[in-house]
PyMOL CGO cylinders between C-alpha atoms (Angstrom):
from pymol import cmd
from pymol.cgo import CYLINDER

trace = [
    CYLINDER, -10.11, 65.00, -58.44, -6.19, 64.45, -59.36, 0.3, 1, 1, 1, 1, 1, 1,
    CYLINDER, -6.19, 64.45, -59.36, -4.35, 67.42, -61.12, 0.3, 1, 1, 1, 1, 1, 1,
    CYLINDER, -4.35, 67.42, -61.12, -3.45, 64.82, -63.97, 0.3, 1, 1, 1, 1, 1, 1,
    CYLINDER, -3.45, 64.82, -63.97, -7.06, 63.86, -64.64, 0.3, 1, 1, 1, 1, 1, 1,
    CYLINDER, -7.06, 63.86, -64.64, -8.35, 67.53, -64.42, 0.3, 1, 1, 1, 1, 1, 1,
    CYLINDER, -8.35, 67.53, -64.42, -5.85, 68.70, -66.74, 0.3, 1, 1, 1, 1, 1, 1,
    CYLINDER, -5.85, 68.70, -66.74, -6.61, 65.72, -69.08, 0.3, 1, 1, 1, 1, 1, 1,
    CYLINDER, -6.61, 65.72, -69.08, -10.53, 66.75, -68.71, 0.3, 1, 1, 1, 1, 1, 1,
    CYLINDER, -10.53, 66.75, -68.71, -9.57, 70.51, -69.65, 0.3, 1, 1, 1, 1, 1, 1,
    CYLINDER, -9.57, 70.51, -69.65, -7.59, 69.45, -72.67, 0.3, 1, 1, 1, 1, 1, 1,
    CYLINDER, -7.59, 69.45, -72.67, -10.18, 67.50, -74.04, 0.3, 1, 1, 1, 1, 1, 1,
    CYLINDER, -10.18, 67.50, -74.04, -13.25, 69.82, -73.03, 0.3, 1, 1, 1, 1, 1, 1,
    CYLINDER, -13.25, 69.82, -73.03, -10.71, 72.86, -74.68, 0.3, 1, 1, 1, 1, 1, 1,
    CYLINDER, -10.71, 72.86, -74.68, -10.50, 70.80, -78.06, 0.3, 1, 1, 1, 1, 1, 1,
    CYLINDER, -10.50, 70.80, -78.06, -14.05, 69.95, -78.17, 0.3, 1, 1, 1, 1, 1, 1,
    CYLINDER, -14.05, 69.95, -78.17, -14.94, 73.58, -77.69, 0.3, 1, 1, 1, 1, 1, 1,
    CYLINDER, -14.94, 73.58, -77.69, -12.20, 74.72, -80.40, 0.3, 1, 1, 1, 1, 1, 1,
    CYLINDER, -12.20, 74.72, -80.40, -13.44, 72.83, -83.05, 0.3, 1, 1, 1, 1, 1, 1,
    CYLINDER, -13.44, 72.83, -83.05, -16.82, 74.75, -82.42, 0.3, 1, 1, 1, 1, 1, 1,
    CYLINDER, -16.82, 74.75, -82.42, -15.32, 78.23, -82.87, 0.3, 1, 1, 1, 1, 1, 1,
    CYLINDER, -15.32, 78.23, -82.87, -12.68, 77.16, -85.31, 0.3, 1, 1, 1, 1, 1, 1,
    CYLINDER, -12.68, 77.16, -85.31, -14.02, 78.58, -88.40, 0.3, 1, 1, 1, 1, 1, 1,
    CYLINDER, -14.02, 78.58, -88.40, -14.24, 82.13, -86.59, 0.3, 1, 1, 1, 1, 1, 1,
    CYLINDER, -14.24, 82.13, -86.59, -10.96, 81.83, -85.12, 0.3, 1, 1, 1, 1, 1, 1,
    CYLINDER, -10.96, 81.83, -85.12, -9.58, 81.08, -88.60, 0.3, 1, 1, 1, 1, 1, 1,
    CYLINDER, -9.58, 81.08, -88.60, -11.24, 83.75, -90.47, 0.3, 1, 1, 1, 1, 1, 1,
    CYLINDER, -11.24, 83.75, -90.47, -10.16, 86.01, -87.70, 0.3, 1, 1, 1, 1, 1, 1,
    CYLINDER, -10.16, 86.01, -87.70, -6.37, 84.75, -88.21, 0.3, 1, 1, 1, 1, 1, 1,
    CYLINDER, -6.37, 84.75, -88.21, -6.05, 85.15, -92.01, 0.3, 1, 1, 1, 1, 1, 1,
    CYLINDER, -6.05, 85.15, -92.01, -8.00, 88.59, -92.00, 0.3, 1, 1, 1, 1, 1, 1,
    CYLINDER, -8.00, 88.59, -92.00, -5.30, 89.73, -89.62, 0.3, 1, 1, 1, 1, 1, 1,
    CYLINDER, -5.30, 89.73, -89.62, -2.34, 87.78, -91.50, 0.3, 1, 1, 1, 1, 1, 1,
    CYLINDER, -2.34, 87.78, -91.50, -4.04, 89.25, -94.77, 0.3, 1, 1, 1, 1, 1, 1,
    CYLINDER, -4.04, 89.25, -94.77, -4.11, 92.91, -93.48, 0.3, 1, 1, 1, 1, 1, 1,
    CYLINDER, -4.11, 92.91, -93.48, -0.36, 92.60, -91.97, 0.3, 1, 1, 1, 1, 1, 1,
    CYLINDER, -0.36, 92.60, -91.97, 0.58, 91.40, -95.55, 0.3, 1, 1, 1, 1, 1, 1,
    CYLINDER, 0.58, 91.40, -95.55, -1.03, 94.55, -97.08, 0.3, 1, 1, 1, 1, 1, 1,
    CYLINDER, -1.03, 94.55, -97.08, 0.55, 97.14, -94.54, 0.3, 1, 1, 1, 1, 1, 1,
    CYLINDER, 0.55, 97.14, -94.54, 4.05, 95.39, -94.96, 0.3, 1, 1, 1, 1, 1, 1,
    CYLINDER, 4.05, 95.39, -94.96, 3.76, 95.78, -98.48, 0.3, 1, 1, 1, 1, 1, 1,
    CYLINDER, 3.76, 95.78, -98.48, 2.55, 99.22, -98.66, 0.3, 1, 1, 1, 1, 1, 1,
    CYLINDER, 2.55, 99.22, -98.66, 5.52, 100.35, -96.05, 0.3, 1, 1, 1, 1, 1, 1,
    CYLINDER, 5.52, 100.35, -96.05, 7.92, 98.17, -97.84, 0.3, 1, 1, 1, 1, 1, 1,
    CYLINDER, 7.92, 98.17, -97.84, 8.79, 95.56, -94.86, 0.3, 1, 1, 1, 1, 1, 1,
    CYLINDER, 8.79, 95.56, -94.86, 9.93, 92.09, -95.30, 0.3, 1, 1, 1, 1, 1, 1,
    CYLINDER, 9.93, 92.09, -95.30, 7.12, 89.44, -94.60, 0.3, 1, 1, 1, 1, 1, 1,
    CYLINDER, 7.12, 89.44, -94.60, 8.75, 88.62, -91.67, 0.3, 1, 1, 1, 1, 1, 1,
    CYLINDER, 8.75, 88.62, -91.67, 8.36, 91.80, -90.51, 0.3, 1, 1, 1, 1, 1, 1,
    CYLINDER, 8.36, 91.80, -90.51, 5.14, 92.14, -91.55, 0.3, 1, 1, 1, 1, 1, 1,
    CYLINDER, 5.14, 92.14, -91.55, 4.03, 88.93, -89.73, 0.3, 1, 1, 1, 1, 1, 1,
    CYLINDER, 4.03, 88.93, -89.73, 5.67, 89.78, -86.52, 0.3, 1, 1, 1, 1, 1, 1,
    CYLINDER, 5.67, 89.78, -86.52, 3.81, 93.29, -86.55, 0.3, 1, 1, 1, 1, 1, 1,
    CYLINDER, 3.81, 93.29, -86.55, 0.69, 91.51, -87.27, 0.3, 1, 1, 1, 1, 1, 1,
    CYLINDER, 0.69, 91.51, -87.27, 0.62, 89.54, -84.19, 0.3, 1, 1, 1, 1, 1, 1,
    CYLINDER, 0.62, 89.54, -84.19, 2.49, 92.15, -81.89, 0.3, 1, 1, 1, 1, 1, 1,
    CYLINDER, 2.49, 92.15, -81.89, -0.48, 94.58, -83.06, 0.3, 1, 1, 1, 1, 1, 1,
    CYLINDER, -0.48, 94.58, -83.06, -3.23, 91.68, -82.91, 0.3, 1, 1, 1, 1, 1, 1,
    CYLINDER, -3.23, 91.68, -82.91, -2.16, 90.75, -79.39, 0.3, 1, 1, 1, 1, 1, 1,
    CYLINDER, -2.16, 90.75, -79.39, -2.42, 94.58, -78.51, 0.3, 1, 1, 1, 1, 1, 1,
    CYLINDER, -2.42, 94.58, -78.51, 0.89, 94.40, -76.92, 0.3, 1, 1, 1, 1, 1, 1,
    CYLINDER, 0.89, 94.40, -76.92, 2.10, 97.23, -79.71, 0.3, 1, 1, 1, 1, 1, 1,
    CYLINDER, 2.10, 97.23, -79.71, 5.86, 97.63, -79.05, 0.3, 1, 1, 1, 1, 1, 1,
    CYLINDER, 5.86, 97.63, -79.05, 6.22, 100.29, -81.66, 0.3, 1, 1, 1, 1, 1, 1,
    CYLINDER, 6.22, 100.29, -81.66, 9.37, 99.31, -83.21, 0.3, 1, 1, 1, 1, 1, 1,
    CYLINDER, 9.37, 99.31, -83.21, 7.55, 98.73, -86.81, 0.3, 1, 1, 1, 1, 1, 1,
    CYLINDER, 7.55, 98.73, -86.81, 5.08, 101.75, -87.32, 0.3, 1, 1, 1, 1, 1, 1,
    CYLINDER, 5.08, 101.75, -87.32, 2.96, 102.35, -90.10, 0.3, 1, 1, 1, 1, 1, 1,
    CYLINDER, 2.96, 102.35, -90.10, 3.67, 105.90, -91.59, 0.3, 1, 1, 1, 1, 1, 1,
    CYLINDER, 3.67, 105.90, -91.59, 0.68, 106.00, -94.30, 0.3, 1, 1, 1, 1, 1, 1,
    CYLINDER, 0.68, 106.00, -94.30, -2.84, 106.91, -93.18, 0.3, 1, 1, 1, 1, 1, 1,
    CYLINDER, -2.84, 106.91, -93.18, -4.23, 104.14, -94.82, 0.3, 1, 1, 1, 1, 1, 1,
    CYLINDER, -4.23, 104.14, -94.82, -1.81, 101.11, -93.22, 0.3, 1, 1, 1, 1, 1, 1,
    CYLINDER, -1.81, 101.11, -93.22, -2.61, 102.76, -89.83, 0.3, 1, 1, 1, 1, 1, 1,
    CYLINDER, -2.61, 102.76, -89.83, -6.54, 102.43, -90.24, 0.3, 1, 1, 1, 1, 1, 1,
    CYLINDER, -6.54, 102.43, -90.24, -5.54, 98.84, -91.01, 0.3, 1, 1, 1, 1, 1, 1,
    CYLINDER, -5.54, 98.84, -91.01, -3.28, 98.29, -88.19, 0.3, 1, 1, 1, 1, 1, 1,
    CYLINDER, -3.28, 98.29, -88.19, -6.55, 99.59, -86.20, 0.3, 1, 1, 1, 1, 1, 1,
    CYLINDER, -6.55, 99.59, -86.20, -8.44, 96.67, -87.54, 0.3, 1, 1, 1, 1, 1, 1,
    CYLINDER, -8.44, 96.67, -87.54, -5.93, 94.20, -86.78, 0.3, 1, 1, 1, 1, 1, 1,
    CYLINDER, -5.93, 94.20, -86.78, -5.89, 95.27, -83.19, 0.3, 1, 1, 1, 1, 1, 1,
    CYLINDER, -5.89, 95.27, -83.19, -9.65, 95.18, -82.93, 0.3, 1, 1, 1, 1, 1, 1,
    CYLINDER, -9.65, 95.18, -82.93, -9.67, 91.71, -84.50, 0.3, 1, 1, 1, 1, 1, 1,
    CYLINDER, -9.67, 91.71, -84.50, -6.91, 90.71, -82.38, 0.3, 1, 1, 1, 1, 1, 1,
    CYLINDER, -6.91, 90.71, -82.38, -9.16, 91.64, -79.09, 0.3, 1, 1, 1, 1, 1, 1,
    CYLINDER, -9.16, 91.64, -79.09, -11.80, 89.69, -80.43, 0.3, 1, 1, 1, 1, 1, 1,
    CYLINDER, -11.80, 89.69, -80.43, -9.42, 86.56, -81.08, 0.3, 1, 1, 1, 1, 1, 1,
    CYLINDER, -9.42, 86.56, -81.08, -8.24, 86.93, -77.62, 0.3, 1, 1, 1, 1, 1, 1,
    CYLINDER, -8.24, 86.93, -77.62, -11.48, 87.28, -76.12, 0.3, 1, 1, 1, 1, 1, 1,
    CYLINDER, -11.48, 87.28, -76.12, -12.61, 84.27, -78.18, 0.3, 1, 1, 1, 1, 1, 1,
    CYLINDER, -12.61, 84.27, -78.18, -10.05, 81.89, -76.84, 0.3, 1, 1, 1, 1, 1, 1,
    CYLINDER, -10.05, 81.89, -76.84, -10.38, 83.04, -73.28, 0.3, 1, 1, 1, 1, 1, 1,
    CYLINDER, -10.38, 83.04, -73.28, -14.23, 82.28, -73.55, 0.3, 1, 1, 1, 1, 1, 1,
    CYLINDER, -14.23, 82.28, -73.55, -13.31, 78.40, -74.97, 0.3, 1, 1, 1, 1, 1, 1,
    CYLINDER, -13.31, 78.40, -74.97, -10.77, 78.13, -72.31, 0.3, 1, 1, 1, 1, 1, 1,
    CYLINDER, -10.77, 78.13, -72.31, -13.50, 79.23, -69.57, 0.3, 1, 1, 1, 1, 1, 1,
    CYLINDER, -13.50, 79.23, -69.57, -15.95, 76.87, -71.01, 0.3, 1, 1, 1, 1, 1, 1,
    CYLINDER, -15.95, 76.87, -71.01, -13.79, 74.16, -71.20, 0.3, 1, 1, 1, 1, 1, 1,
    CYLINDER, -13.79, 74.16, -71.20, -12.60, 74.81, -67.30, 0.3, 1, 1, 1, 1, 1, 1,
    CYLINDER, -12.60, 74.81, -67.30, -16.39, 74.50, -66.72, 0.3, 1, 1, 1, 1, 1, 1,
    CYLINDER, -16.39, 74.50, -66.72, -16.87, 71.04, -68.72, 0.3, 1, 1, 1, 1, 1, 1,
    CYLINDER, -16.87, 71.04, -68.72, -13.83, 69.86, -67.12, 0.3, 1, 1, 1, 1, 1, 1,
    CYLINDER, -13.83, 69.86, -67.12, -14.66, 70.53, -63.40, 0.3, 1, 1, 1, 1, 1, 1,
    CYLINDER, -14.66, 70.53, -63.40, -18.51, 69.93, -63.76, 0.3, 1, 1, 1, 1, 1, 1,
    CYLINDER, -18.51, 69.93, -63.76, -19.47, 73.50, -63.56, 0.3, 1, 1, 1, 1, 1, 1,
    CYLINDER, -19.47, 73.50, -63.56, -21.19, 73.18, -67.00, 0.3, 1, 1, 1, 1, 1, 1,
    CYLINDER, -21.19, 73.18, -67.00, -24.31, 75.22, -67.01, 0.3, 1, 1, 1, 1, 1, 1,
    CYLINDER, -24.31, 75.22, -67.01, -27.54, 73.26, -68.33, 0.3, 1, 1, 1, 1, 1, 1,
]
cmd.load_cgo(trace, "trace")
């Protein structure tokens, strides 16, 4: 199989699988952003800083340049971290499933 054909098959399978899990992905993303905005409001951050904090924490990178100071916002940050791990795992699972479908290694 040619590389271009494999790439096309993978992307087609990826979007097909993504449509299946899209409701779960969207709930996770909106929950993270909602928590991030609550944290930003409580901490007095700009919306852009709260959004940045949400994605950095959700991807479990955690640079530490924005740190919540209150106990409640720290608990919410932990929730963002957990849901970010779920989001990352779900996207990885979709990618693996799409690769299996594109290469013919699909489980039956």
